[in-house]
VEXDREN-2710 file (C-alpha; in Angstrom, 1 decimal):
% VEXDREN-2710
k/r/px/py/pz
1/MET/0.1/0.1/-0.2
2/THR/3.0/2.4/0.9
3/GLY/4.3/2.0/-2.7
4/VAL/0.9/3.0/-4.2
5/LEU/0.6/6.1/-2.3
6/ARG/4.1/7.0/-3.5
7/LEU/3.4/6.5/-6.9
8/PHE/-0.1/7.9/-6.8
9/ARG/1.1/11.3/-5.0
10/GLU/4.7/11.4/-7.0
11/ILE/2.2/11.6/-10.2
12/ASP/-0.8/13.4/-9.1
13/THR/0.7/16.2/-6.9
14/PRO/3.1/19.2/-7.8
15/SER/5.0/18.7/-5.0
16/ARG/6.0/15.3/-3.6
17/PRO/5.0/14.1/-0.1
18/ARG/7.4/14.1/2.8
19/GLU/8.6/11.1/4.2
20/PHE/9.3/11.2/7.5
21/SER/10.6/8.7/10.4
22/GLY/10.4/9.0/14.3
23/GLY/8.3/11.5/15.8
24/LEU/7.1/13.1/13.0
25/ARG/5.9/9.8/11.3
26/ARG/3.7/8.9/14.5
27/ALA/2.9/12.5/14.3
28/VAL/1.5/12.2/10.8
29/THR/0.0/8.5/11.7
30/VAL/-1.8/10.3/14.9
31/LEU/-3.1/13.4/13.3
32/ALA/-4.7/11.5/10.3
33/ALA/-5.9/8.6/12.1
34/GLY/-7.5/11.0/14.4
35/THR/-8.8/13.0/11.9
36/ALA/-10.8/9.9/10.5
37/LEU/-12.2/9.1/14.1
38/PHE/-13.3/12.1/14.4
39/VAL/-15.2/12.5/11.4
40/LEU/-16.8/8.7/12.2
41/LEU/-17.5/9.8/15.6
42/TYR/-19.3/13.2/14.2
43/ILE/-21.5/11.0/11.7
44/GLY/-22.3/8.6/14.1
45/HIS/-23.9/10.8/16.5
46/VAL/-21.2/9.4/19.4
47/PHE/-20.8/12.9/20.8
48/GLU/-24.7/13.6/21.1
49/TYR/-24.8/10.4/23.3
50/ALA/-21.9/11.2/24.9
51/GLY/-23.9/14.5/26.3
52/MET/-21.2/16.5/24.2
53/TYR/-23.4/18.7/21.8
54/LEU/-21.3/19.9/18.3
55/ASN/-23.1/21.7/15.8
56/GLN/-22.5/21.0/12.1
57/ASN/-20.3/24.3/11.9
58/SER/-18.2/23.5/14.5
59/PHE/-17.7/20.2/12.9
60/ARG/-16.3/21.5/10.2
61/GLY/-14.1/24.6/12.0
62/ILE/-12.1/21.4/13.8
63/ALA/-11.9/19.3/10.7
64/VAL/-10.8/21.9/8.3
65/ALA/-8.1/22.7/11.0
66/PHE/-7.1/19.0/10.9
67/VAL/-7.2/18.6/7.5
68/LEU/-5.1/22.1/6.8
69/ALA/-2.4/20.8/9.5
70/LEU/-2.0/17.4/7.6
71/ILE/-1.3/19.2/4.4
72/TYR/1.4/21.2/5.6
73/LEU/2.7/18.5/7.3
74/LEU/3.1/15.9/4.5
75/TYR/3.3/18.4/1.2
76/PRO/6.2/20.6/0.4
77/ALA/6.2/23.8/-1.4
78/THR/8.1/22.5/-4.1
79/ARG/8.7/18.8/-5.9
80/SER/12.8/19.7/-5.3
81/ALA/12.6/20.1/-1.3
82/PRO/13.6/18.5/1.0
83/ARG/11.0/15.5/2.1
84/ASP/12.7/14.2/5.3
85/LYS/12.2/17.4/7.6
86/LEU/9.5/20.0/8.1
87/PRO/11.0/23.5/7.7
88/TRP/10.3/26.2/9.8
89/TYR/8.0/28.3/7.4
90/ASP/6.0/25.2/6.9
91/LEU/5.5/24.9/10.7
92/LEU/4.4/28.5/10.9
93/LEU/1.8/27.8/8.1
94/LEU/0.7/24.9/9.5
95/VAL/0.0/27.1/13.0
96/VAL/-1.4/29.7/10.9
97/ALA/-3.8/27.0/9.2
98/ILE/-5.2/25.7/12.4
99/ILE/-5.7/29.2/14.1
100/MET/-8.5/30.7/12.0
101/PRO/-10.4/27.4/11.3
102/LEU/-10.3/26.2/15.1
103/TYR/-11.3/29.6/16.2
104/TYR/-14.1/29.5/14.1
105/GLY/-15.4/25.9/15.4
106/ILE/-15.3/27.1/18.9
107/ALA/-16.4/30.7/18.7
108/TYR/-19.2/29.5/16.2
109/PRO/-22.1/29.3/18.6
110/SER/-21.8/32.5/20.5
111/GLN/-20.1/34.5/18.2
112/LEU/-23.3/33.4/15.3
113/ALA/-25.5/36.5/15.8
114/ARG/-22.7/38.9/15.3
115/TRP/-21.3/37.5/12.2
116/GLN/-24.9/36.9/10.5
117/MET/-25.2/41.0/10.8
118/ASN/-22.3/41.1/8.8
119/THR/-20.2/42.4/12.0
120/VAL/-16.7/40.9/12.3
121/THR/-13.9/42.6/13.8
122/PRO/-10.8/43.8/12.1
123/VAL/-8.3/41.1/13.9
124/GLU/-11.2/38.6/12.4
125/ILE/-10.4/40.4/9.1
126/VAL/-6.8/39.9/9.1
127/MET/-7.8/36.2/10.4
128/GLY/-9.9/35.2/7.6
129/ALA/-7.7/36.9/4.9
130/ILE/-4.8/35.1/6.0
131/THR/-6.6/31.6/6.0
132/LEU/-7.5/32.1/2.2
133/ALA/-4.4/32.6/1.5
134/VAL/-3.0/29.7/3.3
135/LEU/-5.7/27.9/1.7
136/PHE/-5.1/28.8/-1.4
137/GLU/-1.5/27.7/-1.2
138/ALA/-2.6/24.2/0.4
139/THR/-4.7/23.8/-2.9
140/ARG/-2.0/25.0/-5.2
141/ARG/0.6/22.2/-3.7
142/LEU/-1.9/19.6/-4.1
143/THR/-3.8/20.5/-7.2
144/GLY/-2.3/22.9/-8.8
145/LEU/-2.3/26.5/-9.8
146/ALA/-5.8/26.4/-11.9
147/LEU/-8.0/26.5/-8.7
148/PRO/-6.3/29.0/-6.7
149/LEU/-6.0/31.3/-9.1
150/LEU/-9.6/30.8/-10.0
151/GLY/-10.4/31.5/-6.4
152/THR/-8.2/34.4/-5.8
153/PHE/-9.5/36.4/-9.1
154/LEU/-12.9/35.9/-7.5
155/CYS/-12.4/37.2/-4.4
156/PHE/-10.7/40.1/-5.9
157/TYR/-13.6/40.7/-8.4
158/VAL/-16.2/40.4/-5.7
159/ILE/-14.7/43.1/-3.6
160/PHE/-13.4/45.3/-6.6
161/GLY/-16.2/44.8/-9.1
162/GLN/-16.8/48.4/-9.4
163/SER/-13.7/48.5/-11.2
164/PHE/-14.1/46.2/-13.7
165/PRO/-14.9/47.1/-17.2
166/GLY/-17.9/46.5/-19.4
167/PHE/-20.4/43.9/-18.7
168/LEU/-18.2/42.0/-15.9
169/GLN/-18.7/45.9/-13.5
170/HIS/-21.1/45.5/-10.6
171/LYS/-21.1/47.6/-7.6
172/GLY/-18.5/45.5/-5.6
173/ILE/-19.1/44.2/-2.0
174/SER/-17.3/45.5/1.3
175/LEU/-14.8/43.8/2.9
176/PRO/-16.9/42.9/6.2
177/PHE/-19.5/41.9/4.4
178/PHE/-17.1/39.7/1.7
179/MET/-15.4/38.3/5.1
180/THR/-18.6/36.9/7.0
181/SER/-20.0/35.5/3.7
182/VAL/-16.9/33.7/2.5
183/GLY/-14.9/32.9/5.6
184/TYR/-17.5/33.1/8.9
185/THR/-21.1/31.8/7.2
186/GLU/-20.5/30.6/4.2
187/GLY/-17.6/29.8/1.6
188/LEU/-14.9/27.7/3.3
189/PHE/-17.2/26.0/6.0
190/GLY/-20.2/26.0/4.0
191/PHE/-22.9/23.7/2.4
192/VAL/-19.9/22.6/-0.3
193/THR/-17.4/21.8/2.8
194/GLY/-19.9/20.1/4.9
195/ILE/-20.5/17.3/2.1
196/GLY/-16.9/16.9/1.6
197/LEU/-16.5/16.3/5.4
198/THR/-19.3/14.2/5.3
199/ILE/-20.7/11.8/2.6
200/VAL/-17.1/12.6/0.4
201/LEU/-14.8/11.5/3.3
202/MET/-16.8/8.9/4.7
203/PHE/-16.9/7.1/1.2
204/ILE/-12.9/7.3/0.6
205/ILE/-12.7/5.6/4.0
206/PHE/-14.9/3.3/3.4
207/GLY/-13.2/2.3/-0.1
208/GLN/-10.0/2.9/1.8
209/PHE/-11.1/-0.3/4.5
210/LEU/-12.1/-2.3/1.9
211/LEU/-9.2/-2.3/-0.2
212/ASP/-6.7/-2.4/3.2
213/SER/-8.9/-5.6/4.3
214/GLY/-8.5/-7.4/1.2
215/GLY/-11.2/-6.6/-0.5
216/GLY/-9.1/-5.1/-3.8
217/GLU/-7.8/-8.5/-3.9
218/PHE/-11.1/-10.1/-4.0
219/PHE/-13.0/-8.2/-6.6
220/VAL/-10.1/-8.5/-8.8
221/LYS/-10.4/-12.3/-8.4
222/LEU/-13.9/-12.3/-8.9
223/ALA/-14.0/-10.4/-12.2
224/ASN/-11.4/-12.8/-13.3
225/ALA/-13.1/-15.8/-12.6
226/LEU/-16.2/-14.4/-14.1
227/ILE/-14.8/-13.2/-17.4
228/GLY/-11.4/-14.3/-17.0
229/LYS/-11.8/-17.0/-19.5
230/TYR/-13.2/-14.7/-22.3
231/ARG/-11.2/-13.4/-25.2
232/GLY/-9.3/-10.3/-23.8
233/GLY/-10.4/-11.5/-20.3
234/PRO/-7.9/-9.7/-18.5
235/ALA/-8.3/-6.5/-19.7
236/LYS/-12.1/-7.3/-19.6
237/MET/-11.4/-7.9/-15.6
238/ALA/-9.8/-4.4/-15.4
239/VAL/-12.6/-2.9/-16.8
240/VAL/-15.2/-4.4/-14.3
241/ALA/-12.6/-4.4/-11.1
242/SER/-11.6/-0.5/-11.8
243/ALA/-15.0/0.9/-12.4
244/PHE/-16.2/-0.9/-9.1
245/PHE/-13.6/0.9/-6.8
246/ALA/-13.7/4.0/-9.0
247/MET/-17.3/4.6/-8.0
248/PHE/-16.3/4.7/-4.3
249/SER/-12.7/6.2/-4.6
250/GLY/-14.5/9.5/-5.6
251/ASP/-11.1/10.2/-7.3
252/THR/-9.8/8.3/-10.3
253/LEU/-6.4/9.1/-10.3
254/ALA/-6.2/7.3/-6.7
255/ASN/-8.1/4.4/-8.8
256/VAL/-6.0/4.1/-11.3
257/ALA/-2.6/4.0/-8.8
258/THR/-4.3/1.4/-7.2
259/THR/-6.0/-1.4/-9.0
260/GLY/-3.7/-0.7/-12.1
261/THR/-0.7/-1.8/-10.2
262/VAL/-2.7/-5.5/-10.5
263/THR/-4.5/-4.9/-13.7
264/ILE/-2.0/-3.1/-16.4
265/PRO/0.7/-5.6/-15.6
266/LEU/-1.8/-8.6/-16.1
267/MET/-2.6/-7.2/-19.4
268/LYS/0.6/-6.7/-20.4
269/ARG/1.8/-10.5/-19.8
270/THR/-1.5/-11.5/-21.5
271/GLY/-1.0/-10.2/-24.6
272/TYR/-2.1/-6.6/-24.6
273/GLU/0.4/-3.4/-25.7
274/PRO/1.4/-1.0/-22.9
275/HIS/-0.2/1.8/-23.9
276/PHE/-3.7/0.3/-24.4
277/ALA/-3.1/-1.8/-21.1
278/GLY/-2.9/2.0/-19.7
279/ALA/-5.9/3.0/-21.7
280/VAL/-8.2/0.5/-20.1
281/GLU/-7.5/1.4/-16.6
282/ALA/-7.8/4.9/-17.6
283/VAL/-11.2/4.9/-18.9
284/ALA/-12.6/2.1/-17.1
285/SER/-11.8/4.0/-13.6
286/ASN/-13.2/7.5/-15.1
287/GLY/-16.0/5.8/-15.9
288/GLY/-16.8/4.8/-12.2
289/GLN/-17.3/8.3/-11.7
290/PHE/-20.5/8.2/-13.6
291/THR/-21.8/4.8/-12.6
292/PRO/-24.5/4.6/-10.1
293/PRO/-25.0/3.6/-6.9
294/VAL/-22.7/5.9/-5.6
295/MET/-20.8/7.8/-8.5
296/GLY/-17.9/8.9/-6.6
297/ALA/-20.2/10.6/-4.1
298/VAL/-21.3/12.9/-6.9
299/ALA/-24.7/11.2/-6.9
300/PHE/-25.4/12.3/-3.4
301/VAL/-24.2/15.7/-4.1
302/MET/-26.2/16.2/-7.1
303/ALA/-29.1/14.7/-5.0
304/GLU/-28.6/17.9/-2.2
305/PHE/-27.9/20.4/-4.9
306/LEU/-31.1/19.8/-7.4
307/GLN/-32.9/19.0/-4.3
308/MET/-33.9/15.5/-5.7
309/PRO/-34.3/12.1/-4.6
310/TYR/-31.3/9.9/-4.3
311/TRP/-32.6/7.3/-6.3
312/SER/-33.6/9.6/-9.1
313/ILE/-30.1/10.5/-10.1
314/ALA/-29.1/6.8/-9.4
315/LEU/-31.5/5.3/-12.0
316/ALA/-30.9/8.4/-14.2
317/ALA/-27.5/7.8/-14.5
318/ALA/-27.3/4.2/-15.3
319/ILE/-28.3/3.6/-18.8
320/PRO/-25.4/6.3/-19.6
321/ALA/-23.1/4.5/-17.4
322/PHE/-24.1/1.2/-19.4
323/MET/-23.5/2.5/-22.4
324/TYR/-20.0/4.2/-22.0
325/PHE/-19.0/0.3/-20.5
326/VAL/-20.2/-1.5/-23.4
327/VAL/-18.0/0.7/-25.9
328/ILE/-15.2/-0.3/-24.0
329/TYR/-16.2/-4.0/-23.6
330/ILE/-16.3/-4.1/-27.3
331/GLY/-13.0/-1.9/-28.0
332/VAL/-11.3/-4.5/-25.6
333/ASP/-12.8/-7.5/-27.7
334/VAL/-12.1/-6.2/-30.9
335/GLU/-8.0/-5.4/-29.7
336/ALA/-8.0/-9.6/-28.5
337/ALA/-9.6/-10.2/-31.7
338/LYS/-7.1/-8.6/-33.6
339/ASN/-4.2/-9.4/-31.9
340/GLY/-5.3/-13.2/-31.5
341/LEU/-5.5/-13.1/-27.7
342/VAL/-7.4/-15.6/-25.9
343/GLY/-8.8/-15.7/-21.6
344/LEU/-6.6/-17.2/-19.2
345/PRO/-5.8/-20.6/-19.1
346/GLN/-7.9/-22.7/-16.5
347/GLY/-5.1/-23.2/-14.1
348/GLU/-4.4/-19.6/-14.2
349/ARG/-8.0/-18.4/-13.3
350/PRO/-9.6/-18.9/-9.5
351/SER/-12.5/-20.6/-8.6
352/LEU/-16.0/-18.8/-8.8
353/LYS/-17.1/-21.1/-6.0
354/GLU/-14.4/-20.8/-4.0
355/THR/-13.7/-16.9/-4.7
356/LEU/-17.3/-16.3/-3.3
357/LYS/-17.0/-18.9/-0.6
358/GLU/-13.8/-16.7/1.1
359/GLY/-14.8/-13.4/-0.2
360/TRP/-18.7/-12.8/0.6
361/VAL/-17.3/-10.8/3.6
362/TYR/-16.7/-8.1/1.5
363/LEU/-20.1/-8.4/-0.4
364/LEU/-22.2/-8.2/2.3
365/PRO/-21.2/-4.8/3.3
366/LEU/-21.9/-3.5/-0.1
367/VAL/-25.0/-5.2/-0.1
368/VAL/-26.7/-3.5/3.3
369/LEU/-25.2/-0.4/1.8
370/VAL/-27.1/-0.7/-1.3
371/TYR/-30.3/-1.5/1.2
372/LEU/-29.4/1.5/3.7
373/LEU/-29.4/3.9/0.6
374/GLY/-32.4/2.6/-1.5
375/GLY/-34.3/0.7/0.8
376/LEU/-34.4/2.7/3.9
377/MET/-33.5/6.2/2.6
378/LEU/-31.0/6.6/4.9
379/ARG/-28.3/9.6/4.6
380/PRO/-25.3/8.6/2.5
381/GLU/-22.8/9.3/5.4
382/ILE/-25.1/6.8/7.6
383/SER/-25.1/4.5/5.3
384/ALA/-21.5/4.4/4.4
385/LEU/-21.0/3.9/8.5
386/TYR/-23.1/1.3/8.8
387/ALA/-21.6/-0.8/6.2
388/LEU/-18.1/0.3/7.1
389/LEU/-19.0/-1.3/10.7
390/VAL/-20.9/-4.1/9.4
391/LEU/-17.3/-4.6/7.1
392/ILE/-15.4/-4.3/9.9
393/ILE/-17.3/-7.1/12.1
394/VAL/-17.7/-10.0/9.1
395/THR/-13.7/-9.3/8.5
396/MET/-13.1/-10.1/12.2
397/LEU/-15.3/-13.7/11.8
398/ARG/-12.6/-15.2/9.5
399/LYS/-8.4/-15.4/10.4
400/LYS/-7.3/-14.6/7.0
401/THR/-9.3/-11.5/6.8
402/ARG/-9.0/-10.2/10.1
403/MET/-8.0/-6.6/10.8
404/SER/-5.4/-5.7/13.5
405/PRO/-5.6/-3.0/15.9
406/LYS/-2.3/-1.7/14.0
407/ARG/-4.2/-2.3/10.1
408/LEU/-7.5/-0.7/11.8
409/VAL/-5.0/2.4/12.3
410/SER/-3.3/2.3/9.2
411/ALA/-6.6/2.0/7.2
412/LEU/-8.1/5.0/9.2
413/GLU/-4.6/6.9/8.4
414/HIS/-4.8/5.9/4.6
415/GLY/-8.5/6.8/3.9
416/VAL/-7.7/10.4/5.1
417/VAL/-4.1/10.7/3.6
418/MET/-6.1/9.8/0.1
419/SER/-8.7/12.3/0.8
420/LEU/-6.8/15.4/1.1
421/ILE/-6.5/16.4/-2.7
422/ALA/-10.2/15.8/-2.6
423/MET/-10.7/17.6/0.8
424/VAL/-8.7/20.5/0.3
425/ALA/-10.2/21.3/-3.3
426/ILE/-13.6/21.1/-2.3
427/PHE/-12.4/24.0/0.8
428/ALA/-11.6/25.9/-2.2
429/ALA/-14.6/25.2/-4.4
430/GLY/-16.6/26.5/-1.6
431/VAL/-14.7/29.5/-1.4
432/VAL/-15.2/29.7/-4.9
433/VAL/-18.9/28.8/-5.5
434/GLN/-19.8/31.6/-2.4
435/ALA/-17.8/34.1/-4.3
436/PHE/-19.2/33.5/-7.6
437/PHE/-23.0/33.8/-5.9
438/LEU/-21.6/37.3/-4.3
439/SER/-20.6/38.4/-7.7
440/GLY/-23.8/38.0/-9.4
441/ILE/-21.9/37.2/-12.5
442/SER/-24.0/33.7/-12.8
443/GLY/-26.5/35.3/-15.4
444/LYS/-24.3/37.1/-16.8
445/LEU/-22.3/34.2/-18.0
446/ALA/-25.5/32.1/-19.1
447/SER/-26.8/35.0/-21.2
448/GLY/-23.2/35.4/-22.7
449/ILE/-23.2/32.0/-23.9
450/VAL/-26.8/32.0/-24.9
451/THR/-25.8/35.2/-27.2
452/VAL/-23.0/34.0/-28.9
453/SER/-24.7/30.4/-29.4
454/GLY/-27.5/32.7/-31.2
455/GLY/-29.8/31.1/-29.2
456/GLN/-28.7/27.4/-31.3
457/LEU/-29.0/24.9/-28.8
458/PHE/-26.1/22.8/-30.1
459/ILE/-23.9/25.7/-30.4
460/ALA/-24.5/26.4/-26.4
461/LEU/-23.9/22.7/-26.0
462/LEU/-20.0/23.2/-27.9
463/LEU/-19.7/25.8/-26.0
464/ALA/-20.4/24.5/-22.4
465/ALA/-18.6/21.5/-23.4
466/ALA/-15.4/23.5/-24.2
467/ALA/-15.7/25.3/-20.9
468/SER/-16.4/22.2/-18.9
469/PHE/-13.4/20.2/-20.3
470/VAL/-11.0/23.3/-19.6
471/MET/-12.5/23.8/-16.2
472/GLY/-12.3/19.9/-15.2
473/MET/-8.6/20.2/-15.7
474/GLY/-6.6/18.7/-12.7
475/LEU/-9.8/18.8/-10.4
476/ALA/-11.1/16.2/-8.1
477/THR/-14.1/14.5/-9.4
478/ILE/-16.4/16.0/-6.9
479/VAL/-15.4/19.7/-7.3
480/ILE/-15.9/19.1/-11.4
481/TYR/-19.0/18.7/-10.5
482/VAL/-19.4/21.7/-7.6
483/VAL/-17.5/24.1/-9.8
484/LEU/-19.1/23.3/-13.3
485/SER/-22.8/22.7/-12.1
486/THR/-22.3/26.4/-10.9
487/PHE/-20.5/27.7/-13.3
488/ILE/-21.8/26.7/-16.7
489/ALA/-25.0/24.6/-16.3
490/PRO/-27.3/27.8/-15.5
491/ALA/-26.3/28.5/-19.5
492/LEU/-27.9/25.0/-20.6
493/LEU/-30.8/25.9/-18.3
494/SER/-31.1/29.1/-20.2
495/SER/-31.0/27.4/-23.5
496/GLY/-33.9/24.7/-22.5
497/VAL/-32.1/22.5/-21.6
498/PRO/-33.6/20.1/-18.5
499/VAL/-32.2/21.0/-15.2
500/LEU/-31.0/17.4/-14.4
501/ALA/-29.8/16.9/-18.2
502/SER/-27.8/20.4/-17.7
503/HIS/-26.1/18.8/-14.5
504/MET/-25.1/15.6/-16.2
505/PHE/-23.8/17.4/-19.2
506/VAL/-21.3/19.4/-17.6
507/PHE/-20.6/16.4/-15.2
508/TRP/-19.6/14.4/-17.7
509/TRP/-17.6/16.5/-20.2
510/GLY/-15.5/17.8/-17.2
511/LEU/-14.6/14.2/-16.8
512/THR/-13.6/13.9/-20.3
513/SER/-11.0/16.3/-19.0
514/THR/-9.1/12.8/-17.0
515/ILE/-8.6/11.0/-20.3
516/THR/-7.9/13.5/-22.9
517/PRO/-4.4/14.9/-23.7
518/PRO/-3.0/17.1/-22.9
519/VAL/-3.7/16.7/-19.4
520/ALA/-5.3/13.9/-19.1
521/GLY/-4.2/13.0/-15.6
522/ASN/-5.7/9.1/-15.4
523/VAL/-3.1/8.7/-18.6
524/PHE/-0.2/9.7/-17.0
525/VAL/-0.8/7.7/-13.8
526/ALA/-1.3/4.6/-16.2
527/CYS/1.5/5.5/-18.6
528/ALA/3.7/5.6/-14.7
529/ILE/2.9/1.7/-14.3
530/SER/2.8/0.9/-17.9
531/GLY/5.9/2.4/-19.2
532/ALA/4.1/3.6/-22.5
533/GLY/3.9/6.9/-24.2
534/VAL/1.5/9.5/-22.9
535/TRP/0.0/10.5/-26.4
536/LYS/-0.3/7.3/-27.6
537/THR/-2.2/6.0/-24.2
538/GLY/-3.9/9.1/-24.7
539/ILE/-5.2/8.9/-28.1
540/ALA/-5.9/5.0/-27.0
541/ALA/-8.3/6.4/-24.2
542/MET/-10.0/8.8/-25.9
543/ARG/-11.0/5.8/-28.6
544/LEU/-12.2/3.7/-26.0
545/GLY/-14.0/6.1/-24.1
546/MET/-15.6/7.9/-26.9
547/MET/-18.9/7.6/-25.5
548/ALA/-18.0/10.3/-22.5
549/TYR/-17.9/13.0/-25.0
550/VAL/-21.1/11.7/-27.3
551/ILE/-23.3/10.5/-24.7
552/PRO/-24.0/14.1/-22.9
553/PHE/-25.3/15.2/-26.2
554/VAL/-27.6/12.3/-26.5
555/PHE/-29.2/12.8/-23.1
556/VAL/-29.8/16.4/-23.8
557/TYR/-31.6/15.8/-27.2
558/GLN/-33.0/12.7/-25.8
559/PRO/-33.8/13.1/-22.2
560/ALA/-35.3/9.6/-22.3
561/LEU/-31.9/8.1/-21.8
562/LEU/-32.0/9.7/-18.4
563/LEU/-35.5/8.0/-18.0
564/LEU/-36.7/11.7/-17.9
565/SER/-39.9/10.1/-20.1
566/THR/-43.1/9.1/-18.7
567/SER/-43.3/6.5/-21.8
568/PRO/-41.4/3.5/-21.7
569/MET/-41.9/2.6/-25.1
570/GLU/-39.6/5.7/-25.6
571/VAL/-37.2/5.2/-23.2
572/VAL/-36.6/1.5/-25.5
573/ARG/-36.6/3.2/-28.5
574/VAL/-33.8/5.6/-27.4
575/VAL/-32.0/3.2/-25.7
576/LEU/-31.9/0.5/-28.4
577/ILE/-31.1/3.2/-31.2
578/THR/-28.4/4.6/-29.2
579/LEU/-27.0/0.9/-28.4
580/GLY/-26.9/0.3/-31.6
581/ALA/-25.1/3.7/-32.8
582/THR/-22.6/3.1/-29.7
583/ALA/-21.7/-0.5/-31.5
584/ALA/-21.3/0.7/-34.8
585/LEU/-19.0/3.3/-33.6
586/SER/-17.0/1.1/-31.8
587/TYR/-16.7/-1.5/-34.5
588/GLY/-15.9/1.2/-36.7
589/THR/-13.0/2.9/-34.9
590/GLY/-11.6/-0.4/-33.9
591/GLN/-11.5/-1.5/-37.6
592/TRP/-13.0/-5.1/-36.9
593/LEU/-16.3/-6.5/-37.1
594/LEU/-16.4/-10.0/-37.5
595/ALA/-12.9/-10.2/-39.4
596/ARG/-10.8/-7.2/-39.8
597/LEU/-12.5/-4.4/-41.4
598/LYS/-11.3/-2.0/-44.6
599/LEU/-10.9/1.5/-44.5
600/TRP/-14.1/2.4/-46.2
601/GLU/-16.0/0.1/-44.4
602/SER/-15.0/1.1/-40.9
603/ALA/-16.0/4.6/-42.1
604/VAL/-19.5/3.2/-43.4
605/LEU/-20.0/1.8/-40.0
606/VAL/-18.9/5.4/-38.4
607/VAL/-21.3/7.0/-40.4
608/GLY/-24.0/4.7/-40.0
609/GLY/-23.3/5.0/-36.1
610/VAL/-23.7/8.9/-36.6
611/LEU/-26.9/8.7/-38.4
612/LEU/-28.5/6.7/-35.9
613/LEU/-27.6/9.6/-33.3
614/MET/-29.5/11.7/-35.5
615/PHE/-32.8/10.4/-33.9
616/ASN/-35.1/10.8/-37.2
617/TRP/-36.4/7.9/-39.1
618/ILE/-34.8/8.7/-42.3
619/SER/-31.3/8.8/-41.0
620/ILE/-32.2/5.9/-39.0
621/GLY/-33.4/3.9/-41.7
622/ILE/-30.3/4.7/-44.1
623/GLY/-28.0/4.3/-41.0
624/VAL/-29.6/0.7/-40.1
625/ALA/-29.0/-0.5/-43.8
626/ALA/-25.4/0.7/-44.1
627/ILE/-24.3/-1.1/-41.0
628/LEU/-26.3/-4.1/-42.1
629/ALA/-24.7/-3.9/-45.6
630/ILE/-21.0/-4.0/-43.5
631/PHE/-22.3/-6.9/-41.4
632/LEU/-23.5/-8.7/-44.0
633/LEU/-20.3/-7.9/-46.5
634/GLN/-17.9/-9.2/-43.2
635/LEU/-20.4/-12.4/-42.7
636/LEU/-19.8/-13.0/-46.7
637/SER/-16.0/-12.5/-46.5
638/VAL/-15.4/-14.5/-43.2
639/LYS/-18.0/-17.5/-44.8
640/ARG/-15.7/-17.7/-48.1
641/ALA/-12.2/-17.3/-46.3
642/ARG/-13.4/-20.5/-43.8
643/MET/-14.3/-22.4/-47.1
644/ALA/-11.1/-21.5/-48.5
645/ALA/-9.1/-22.6/-45.5
646/GLU/-11.5/-26.0/-45.3
647/GLN/-10.5/-26.7/-49.1
648/ALA/-7.0/-25.9/-48.6
649/ILE/-6.9/-28.3/-45.7
650/THR/-9.0/-31.5/-47.8
651/SER/-6.4/-30.6/-50.9
652/THR/-3.2/-31.4/-48.5
653/VAL/-4.7/-34.2/-47.3
654/PRO/-3.6/-37.8/-49.4
655/ASP/-6.3/-40.0/-51.1
END
């Protein structure tokens, strides 16, 4: 696990983590495990049962202080900085980073009335400004410059709006009002941060316990037992295992770094080229983020934002996610067929019966989680907490899966450390969102996109897709959704797109940045494991994950794909046509159907798939005819080749 953490951190962050020994190493363990335990106790209402009431704002202040302290303990200012000691300036920043959040957490109950009246003391203004600066520096160390620069710009824009030119100009906001709103009542300690510290962190901790207790190995074995025998089985197994863990991780990069260390070498060993093996892992991990029931915790955040039932979000996401993985499956199968690859021999495949017998302890907590979420409709963080308790209890029943106290502490520590990038990005996103709302620019951006598009929905979608792609670069999954739903989704709403389709559109397109060069974080992590080139892997990932670019346009024009239709027959029609189109596009771009396709045959299949996606009966008829024609030609070609081979064998056999 330590090696995986090091690999992930060295690739994913602008600065590499420190590697302490002695007292500082123990301090990291105590602080990280203590933070996890603090969050678990709060979610489980243990403080209340013990007679120590802790309101949500006080909890957020204390938890933010812990997280920022960990970041300044672990992450130096630059990659080249020494990693075996804590310099004086980082110790100073660490102290500064915890003062204001702790003050907020302790003073909140007694000072709330004053802060709600936008009254802050000069000392509180200075403390708030310094804390924002320290927060943005921590964000830079873990995520790069994009998010802290955006946050800094918006803070200045809110305060000095009267000095900006043209349509950007607004009347400005006083410094005390800004600081109370962004630093004391909302913003840093607001709704977004609360979601991060409860829902997101809880699921990351649950996923980490699942991995550290042996669940990672079990699910890889389970996927191998189920589909390892089929053509290209190891790659198909990688798709299943990676997609599953990405649902819980909330961070595609972390998932590539963990499951990829198992799946990528196995794919290479069974005949897949390194760049293709890396691409499979990258796109599968990406797909897990929009796959229900968890969707990397975005399902719960989206439900909160849209004030919709959680299961409405999960069900709406199911069909598009299924189609995404259909394309990946076809791509993997086509690659195996072109290279003559076969499944794993029986001796290298685990027994399904034995795998389930040994690993049922990892399935039970997931069944409990889904039941609590869907059956009892409990809050997601409570459901994840109960599922975690079930996991710990059932793993204790068997010696092989039992977690010692040391392993339990290690899992708590790993869960928090692996969440730091997501947490600090969420804190910064809370500031960005609040500053954005204070500026009143959301309506201007929405009207700007509508004006530039000339009222043409397709142009508006292209602009929104481009903006989502650029703004999603380098951000954690949950932050991609929070930022884009705030900045870009309102423009689609103004263009007449249904609210759920608007939010799904920007979320899907924001995630394309993880597999699309030049940023393509998933691809960089996968390449570090596979040893392949970034651009070659990135191009393969774009081909395998093509539906991430296409499906969002489909469910805007055909909302039935998101189950936004009262007619079951309409849903079936849209699903069948989209499936046919995705299959045609997959086989066409992969240049294989029943046998290798000629270039013109591939082009016809691609055109046929595009025609199906136009969703009018004339284009559908032409598309179906084109696809059937290529299929029949391939069938005839394969039949002729088989007959020729049989004749050749017959002619060589003596009478």
